[in-house]
MARTI-663710 format. One record per residue (C-alpha): residue number from 1; residue in three letters; chain; x, y, z. Coordinates in steps of 0.1 Angstrom, whole numbers. Example, Ala and Ser with C-alpha at 12.3 -4.5 7.8 and 13.67 -1.06 7.14 Angstrom:
BEGIN
    i   aa  ch     px     py     pz
    1  ala   A    123    -45     78
    2  ser   A    137    -11     71
***
This chain:
BEGIN
    i   aa  ch     px     py     pz
    1  unk   A   -414   -679      7
    2  unk   A   -415   -673    -31
    3  unk   A   -410   -710    -37
    4  unk   A   -441   -718    -15
    5  unk   A   -461   -691    -33
    6  unk   A   -452   -706    -66
    7  unk   A   -461   -741    -54
    8  unk   A   -495   -728    -43
    9  unk   A   -500   -710    -76
   10  unk   A   -490   -740    -95
   11  unk   A   -515   -762    -77
   12  unk   A   -542   -740    -89
   13  unk   A   -531   -729   -124
   14  unk   A   -505   -753   -136
   15  unk   A   -510   -784   -114
   16  unk   A   -478   -780    -94
   17  unk   A   -451   -784   -120
   18  unk   A   -418   -778   -104
   19  unk   A   -405   -767   -137
   20  unk   A   -368   -761   -128
   21  unk   A   -367   -798   -116
   22  unk   A   -386   -812   -145
   23  unk   A   -363   -796   -170
   24  unk   A   -335   -818   -158
   25  unk   A   -353   -846   -176
   26  unk   A   -347   -831   -210
   27  unk   A   -311   -844   -205
   28  unk   A   -326   -879   -210
   29  unk   A   -346   -868   -241
   30  unk   A   -380   -853   -247
   31  unk   A   -398   -887   -248
   32  unk   A   -385   -897   -213
   33  unk   A   -394   -862   -200
   34  unk   A   -430   -864   -213
   35  unk   A   -434   -900   -200
   36  unk   A   -423   -889   -165
   37  unk   A   -444   -857   -165
   38  unk   A   -476   -876   -173
   39  unk   A   -471   -899   -143
   40  unk   A   -457   -872   -120
   41  unk   A   -486   -847   -126
   42  unk   A   -516   -870   -130
   43  unk   A   -526   -871    -93
   44  unk   A   -524   -833    -87
   45  unk   A   -543   -826   -119
   46  unk   A   -570   -849   -107
   47  unk   A   -571   -832    -73
   48  unk   A   -573   -798    -90
   49  unk   A   -604   -810   -109
   50  unk   A   -622   -820    -77
   51  unk   A   -611   -789    -59
   52  unk   A   -626   -762    -82
   53  unk   A   -658   -782    -88
   54  unk   A   -674   -777    -54
   55  unk   A   -693   -749    -38
   56  unk   A   -722   -745    -63
   57  unk   A   -749   -746    -37
   58  unk   A   -756   -739      0
   59  unk   A   -793   -747     -1
   60  unk   A   -819   -765    -23
   61  unk   A   -844   -736    -17
   62  unk   A   -842   -716    -50
   63  unk   A   -844   -678    -47
   64  unk   A   -876   -660    -58
   65  unk   A   -876   -635    -87
   66  unk   A   -851   -608    -80
   67  unk   A   -836   -626    -50
   68  unk   A   -798   -626    -50
   69  unk   A   -767   -637    -31
   70  unk   A   -731   -628    -35
   71  unk   A   -706   -652    -19
   72  unk   A   -669   -656    -12
   73  unk   A   -661   -693    -14
   74  unk   A   -630   -712     -4
   75  unk   A   -621   -749     -9
   76  unk   A   -595   -770      7
   77  unk   A   -589   -804     -9
   78  unk   A   -568   -827     13
   79  unk   A   -546   -856      2
   80  unk   A   -527   -864     34
   81  unk   A   -542   -899     35
   82  unk   A   -538   -905     -3
   83  unk   A   -506   -925     -2
   84  unk   A   -515   -942    -35
   85  unk   A   -515   -907    -51
   86  unk   A   -482   -896    -37
   87  unk   A   -460   -921    -55
   88  unk   A   -458   -940    -87
   89  unk   A   -436   -969    -99
   90  unk   A   -409   -958   -123
   91  unk   A   -397   -988   -144
   92  unk   A   -364   -980   -162
   93  unk   A   -373  -1006   -189
   94  unk   A   -402   -983   -200
   95  unk   A   -378   -954   -205
   96  unk   A   -353   -949   -233
   97  unk   A   -324   -934   -214
   98  unk   A   -333   -930   -177
   99  unk   A   -321   -953   -149
  100  unk   A   -314   -952   -112
  101  unk   A   -280   -947    -98
  102  unk   A   -288   -972    -70
  103  unk   A   -299  -1006    -82
  104  unk   A   -300   -997   -119
  105  unk   A   -326  -1016   -140
  106  unk   A   -349  -1021   -110
  107  unk   A   -383  -1005   -108
  108  unk   A   -390   -984    -77
  109  unk   A   -415   -959    -63
  110  unk   A   -408   -922    -69
  111  unk   A   -427   -891    -59
  112  unk   A   -456   -876    -77
  113  unk   A   -463   -838    -75
  114  unk   A   -483   -846    -43
  115  unk   A   -456   -868    -27
  116  unk   A   -425   -865     -4
  117  unk   A   -400   -890    -17
  118  unk   A   -367   -872    -20
  119  unk   A   -330   -879    -29
  120  unk   A   -338   -902    -58
  121  unk   A   -308   -899    -81
  122  unk   A   -310   -910   -118
  123  unk   A   -286   -910   -147
  124  unk   A   -284   -910   -184
  125  unk   A   -254   -920   -205
  126  unk   A   -244   -925   -241
  127  unk   A   -240   -959   -257
  128  unk   A   -203   -960   -249
  129  unk   A   -209   -952   -212
  130  unk   A   -182   -924   -214
  131  unk   A   -206   -895   -213
  132  unk   A   -228   -897   -181
  133  unk   A   -251   -872   -164
  134  unk   A   -267   -876   -130
  135  unk   A   -296   -855   -115
  136  unk   A   -322   -858    -88
  137  unk   A   -359   -864    -95
  138  unk   A   -383   -838    -82
  139  unk   A   -404   -845    -51
  140  unk   A   -438   -829    -44
  141  unk   A   -460   -809    -22
  142  unk   A   -459   -832      9
  143  unk   A   -421   -826      9
  144  unk   A   -429   -789     15
  145  unk   A   -453   -799     44
  146  unk   A   -482   -789     22
  147  unk   A   -510   -815     23
  148  unk   A   -539   -797      7
  149  unk   A   -549   -779    -25
  150  unk   A   -566   -746    -21
  151  unk   A   -590   -728    -44
  152  unk   A   -613   -698    -41
  153  unk   A   -636   -675    -61
  154  unk   A   -665   -651    -59
  155  unk   A   -699   -664    -68
  156  unk   A   -732   -647    -74
  157  unk   A   -768   -662    -76
  158  unk   A   -800   -646    -89
  159  unk   A   -836   -659    -88
  160  unk   A   -856   -658   -120
  161  unk   A   -889   -674   -128
  162  unk   A   -904   -697   -102
  163  unk   A   -879   -723    -91
  164  unk   A   -851   -712   -114
  165  unk   A   -819   -697   -102
  166  unk   A   -788   -688   -123
  167  unk   A   -752   -686   -109
  168  unk   A   -719   -672   -120
  169  unk   A   -684   -675   -104
  170  unk   A   -652   -658   -112
  171  unk   A   -617   -650   -100
  172  unk   A   -602   -619   -118
  173  unk   A   -568   -624   -134
  174  unk   A   -542   -622   -106
  175  unk   A   -506   -616   -114
  176  unk   A   -477   -628    -92
  177  unk   A   -443   -611    -96
  178  unk   A   -450   -604   -133
  179  unk   A   -442   -640   -142
  180  unk   A   -474   -659   -132
  181  unk   A   -511   -653   -135
  182  unk   A   -543   -672   -127
  183  unk   A   -580   -666   -134
  184  unk   A   -613   -685   -131
  185  unk   A   -649   -682   -144
  186  unk   A   -679   -704   -144
  187  unk   A   -717   -705   -148
  188  unk   A   -744   -727   -134
  189  unk   A   -781   -732   -130
  190  unk   A   -803   -745   -102
  191  unk   A   -839   -756   -105
  192  unk   A   -861   -764    -75
  193  unk   A   -887   -791    -82
  194  unk   A   -906   -786    -50
  195  unk   A   -917   -752    -63
  196  unk   A   -940   -771    -87
  197  unk   A   -960   -787    -59
  198  unk   A   -992   -771    -45
  199  unk   A   -979   -775     -9
  200  unk   A   -946   -758    -16
  201  unk   A   -952   -731     10
  202  unk   A   -956   -756     39
  203  unk   A   -931   -783     29
  204  unk   A   -902   -785     54
  205  unk   A   -876   -794     27
  206  unk   A   -867   -783     -8
  207  unk   A   -853   -805    -36
  208  unk   A   -833   -791    -65
  209  unk   A   -810   -800    -94
  210  unk   A   -778   -781    -99
  211  unk   A   -755   -780   -129
  212  unk   A   -722   -760   -128
  213  unk   A   -693   -754   -152
  214  unk   A   -660   -741   -140
  215  unk   A   -629   -730   -161
  216  unk   A   -596   -722   -145
  217  unk   A   -566   -710   -165
  218  unk   A   -531   -699   -157
  219  unk   A   -497   -692   -170
  220  unk   A   -463   -693   -154
  221  unk   A   -433   -678   -172
  222  unk   A   -401   -693   -158
  223  unk   A   -376   -682   -184
  224  unk   A   -355   -663   -159
  225  unk   A   -355   -690   -132
  226  unk   A   -342   -720   -152
  227  unk   A   -306   -732   -158
  228  unk   A   -317   -747   -191
  229  unk   A   -309   -723   -219
  230  unk   A   -337   -711   -242
  231  unk   A   -364   -684   -244
  232  unk   A   -401   -679   -239
  233  unk   A   -402   -708   -215
  234  unk   A   -436   -710   -199
  235  unk   A   -465   -733   -188
  236  unk   A   -500   -727   -199
  237  unk   A   -526   -747   -180
  238  unk   A   -564   -750   -178
  239  unk   A   -589   -770   -158
  240  unk   A   -624   -774   -171
  241  unk   A   -650   -792   -149
  242  unk   A   -688   -800   -147
  243  unk   A   -708   -807   -116
  244  unk   A   -742   -824   -118
  245  unk   A   -760   -826    -84
  246  unk   A   -793   -834    -67
  247  unk   A   -797   -813    -35
  248  unk   A   -821   -815     -6
  249  unk   A   -823   -790     23
  250  unk   A   -844   -779     52
  251  unk   A   -859   -744     49
  252  unk   A   -883   -735     77
  253  unk   A   -858   -732    105
  254  unk   A   -853   -694    112
  255  unk   A   -815   -692    117
  256  unk   A   -798   -725    108
  257  unk   A   -806   -749     81
  258  unk   A   -790   -781     67
  259  unk   A   -784   -793     32
  260  unk   A   -769   -823     14
  261  unk   A   -764   -835    -21
  262  unk   A   -752   -863    -43
  263  unk   A   -736   -856    -76
  264  unk   A   -712   -864   -103
  265  unk   A   -680   -845   -112
  266  unk   A   -662   -847   -145
  267  unk   A   -634   -826   -159
  268  unk   A   -601   -823   -178
  269  unk   A   -568   -807   -169
  270  unk   A   -544   -797   -197
  271  unk   A   -508   -784   -193
  272  unk   A   -487   -772   -222
  273  unk   A   -450   -767   -218
  274  unk   A   -440   -739   -242
  275  unk   A   -409   -723   -254
  276  unk   A   -374   -732   -265
  277  unk   A   -351   -755   -244
  278  unk   A   -315   -759   -253
  279  unk   A   -298   -789   -236
  280  unk   A   -261   -783   -234
  281  unk   A   -250   -811   -211
  282  unk   A   -253   -848   -210
  283  unk   A   -252   -873   -240
  284  unk   A   -283   -859   -257
  285  unk   A   -276   -823   -264
  286  unk   A   -306   -810   -285
  287  unk   A   -329   -780   -288
  288  unk   A   -366   -786   -281
  289  unk   A   -395   -763   -292
  290  unk   A   -428   -765   -273
  291  unk   A   -417   -800   -262
  292  unk   A   -450   -816   -249
  293  unk   A   -484   -813   -234
  294  unk   A   -499   -833   -205
  295  unk   A   -536   -840   -201
  296  unk   A   -556   -858   -174
  297  unk   A   -593   -866   -171
  298  unk   A   -611   -873   -138
  299  unk   A   -647   -881   -129
  300  unk   A   -665   -896   -100
  301  unk   A   -694   -894    -75
  302  unk   A   -694   -868    -48
  303  unk   A   -716   -866    -17
  304  unk   A   -720   -834      3
  305  unk   A   -733   -825     37
  306  unk   A   -734   -789     50
  307  unk   A   -751   -763     71
  308  unk   A   -760   -726     65
  309  unk   A   -765   -699     91
  310  unk   A   -785   -668     84
  311  unk   A   -777   -636    103
  312  unk   A   -799   -610     87
  313  unk   A   -785   -602     53
  314  unk   A   -754   -622     60
  315  unk   A   -750   -660     57
  316  unk   A   -723   -684     66
  317  unk   A   -721   -719     53
  318  unk   A   -697   -749     56
  319  unk   A   -698   -783     40
  320  unk   A   -678   -814     35
  321  unk   A   -676   -831      1
  322  unk   A   -667   -868      1
  323  unk   A   -652   -880    -32
  324  unk   A   -619   -894    -46
  325  unk   A   -603   -862    -33
  326  unk   A   -625   -849     -4
  327  unk   A   -630   -812      0
  328  unk   A   -640   -788     28
  329  unk   A   -659   -758     15
  330  unk   A   -667   -726     34
  331  unk   A   -686   -696     22
  332  unk   A   -695   -661     35
  333  unk   A   -725   -645     17
  334  unk   A   -745   -613     15
  335  unk   A   -780   -617      1
  336  unk   A   -816   -606     -2
  337  unk   A   -847   -627    -10
***
């Protein structure tokens, strides 16, 4: 169970690094380890960017002065049908020391952090071939029967001057077993253009523009859980994203209304592997300090379609966001306008 909790945490705050597996790669040298980590982590970093970028709106109808809404929002980003994101081709000719035990020298597909390819054994050896070390490459989330990336936060919206609404989202720092923590914050603004029209009160739809910024950060200290000797071994990670959207919604139906949007998401995920790592086996026994960082950018168009139900002061909304990594978003809100 702890392994699964750490996997879920890593999805959100450190992009699913299975650190105890990745550290085996230090046996082949830090250059090979960094090269592998970049390919292994890129898809899940990209998925994380899309996951936390959604949920900025549930209507295009901006709140009036003093109107507010407080929401609990959850996102589920699926990748079950993303076979091209679950594997990458590892070509030994591009690595200094790493090769496959089966069919050495031949390129083959191996798992990314989203994948499920298991039992891939590789080796490193010295120039004489007398000192040889074998180990298994890490698989990914799908091997744990986990085919989605979750994210969640609290969001608040307040109406200001005519047509303008400001938003903030946050997830307070959460600690797991004193060795991992995660937190999130963000800010956004929504402006309804239809508020400028003389017939605003009778128009059946509203049209708005929304801009939102989200910053997720996390740390996982795994010094006590690794076989590799060293100290202060940890991962620091951050995901920073922007969402620019145009939104339209109905607004005159008493209980249920519908909304949709088209937008552009862009962001960057950074992972820093920190600490001291002392490799005491294999042909390349060295000590590495803060060995490497991994960065991934992602951007693309997103289209959203959703519905919102009003039950007095309470609101429920659900939407589906179609993008490179599609996301289902659900929210429960309390508000007054």
